[in-house]
C-alpha positions as CSV (number, residue, x, y, z in Angstrom):
1,M,-25.2,11.5,9.4
2,Q,-23.7,8.1,10.2
3,S,-21.2,8.5,7.4
4,L,-20.1,11.8,8.8
5,G,-19.4,10.1,12.1
6,Y,-17.3,7.5,10.3
7,I,-15.3,10.2,8.6
8,L,-14.7,12.0,11.9
9,L,-13.7,8.7,13.5
10,I,-11.1,8.1,10.8
11,F,-9.7,11.6,10.6
12,S,-9.7,12.5,14.3
13,P,-6.4,10.7,15.0
14,V,-4.7,12.9,12.4
15,Q,-4.6,15.7,15.0
16,Y,-2.1,13.8,17.2
17,S,1.5,14.4,16.2
18,K,2.7,10.8,16.4
19,L,-0.3,9.4,14.4
20,S,-0.1,12.2,11.8
21,K,3.4,11.1,10.9
22,L,2.1,7.6,10.2
23,F,-0.6,9.1,8.0
24,V,2.0,11.0,6.1
25,L,4.0,7.9,5.4
26,V,0.9,6.0,4.3
27,S,-0.1,8.9,2.0
28,F,3.0,8.1,-0.1
29,A,1.6,4.7,-0.8
30,G,-1.8,6.2,-1.5
31,R,-0.4,8.5,-4.1
32,M,0.8,5.5,-5.9
33,A,-2.2,3.3,-5.3
34,L,-2.5,1.8,-8.7
35,T,1.2,1.0,-8.9
36,N,1.2,-0.5,-5.4
37,Y,-2.0,-2.6,-6.2
38,L,-0.4,-4.1,-9.3
39,M,2.9,-4.8,-7.4
40,Q,1.0,-6.5,-4.6
41,T,-0.7,-8.7,-7.3
42,I,2.6,-9.6,-8.9
43,V,4.2,-10.4,-5.5
44,G,1.2,-12.5,-4.6
45,I,1.3,-14.4,-7.9
46,F,5.0,-15.0,-7.4
47,L,4.7,-16.2,-3.8
48,F,1.5,-18.2,-3.9
49,T,1.1,-19.8,-7.3
50,F,2.9,-22.5,-9.2
51,L,4.5,-19.8,-11.3
52,G,6.6,-18.8,-8.3
53,L,7.2,-20.3,-4.9
54,G,3.9,-22.1,-4.5
55,L,3.3,-21.1,-0.9
56,F,-0.5,-21.2,-1.1
57,G,-1.9,-23.0,1.9
58,T,1.5,-23.5,3.6
59,L,1.8,-20.4,5.7
60,A,0.1,-19.9,9.1
61,P,-2.2,-16.9,9.4
62,S,0.3,-15.1,11.7
63,R,3.0,-15.5,9.1
64,L,0.6,-14.2,6.4
65,L,-0.1,-11.2,8.5
66,L,3.6,-10.6,9.0
67,L,4.2,-11.0,5.3
68,C,1.4,-8.4,4.5
69,V,2.9,-5.9,6.9
70,V,6.4,-6.4,5.5
71,V,5.2,-6.1,1.9
72,F,3.2,-2.9,2.7
73,G,6.1,-1.5,4.6
74,L,8.4,-2.0,1.6
75,Q,5.8,-0.4,-0.6
76,V,5.6,2.6,1.6
77,Y,9.4,2.9,1.7
78,A,9.7,2.5,-2.1
79,S,6.8,4.9,-2.8
80,R,8.4,7.5,-0.6
81,G,11.7,7.2,-2.5
82,Y,10.0,7.2,-5.9
83,L,7.9,10.2,-5.1
84,K,10.9,12.2,-4.0
85,V,12.1,12.1,-7.7
86,Y,8.8,11.9,-9.6
87,K,5.5,13.6,-9.3
88,Q,3.4,10.4,-9.4
89,G,3.8,6.7,-9.8
90,P,4.6,5.0,-13.2
91,M,1.2,3.4,-13.6
92,E,-0.5,6.6,-12.6
93,S,1.5,8.5,-15.2
94,L,0.6,5.9,-17.8
95,W,-3.1,6.1,-16.8
96,R,-3.1,9.9,-17.2
97,K,-1.5,9.6,-20.7
98,L,-4.1,7.1,-21.8
99,I,-7.2,9.1,-20.8
């Protein structure tokens, strides 16, 4: 019963027009979840390890939060553009071909 309450709590804002537009935008990133996850990993490796810029431990938490929002925003934007042309993300297509 508690899980039903959580589901209703999460999906009740969908009824409001302004929030439903936000959910639609985020759904593009959700349709390319595997691709976006792998891209976040690659971006993180590039930014925070010695293989890239080596920023680990140098950014304040507020800057890290801003970086996360920017990266996710770029992923939503890129996912939306990609899904206008293709049915699913490249890693999702590869995954379907492999199974």
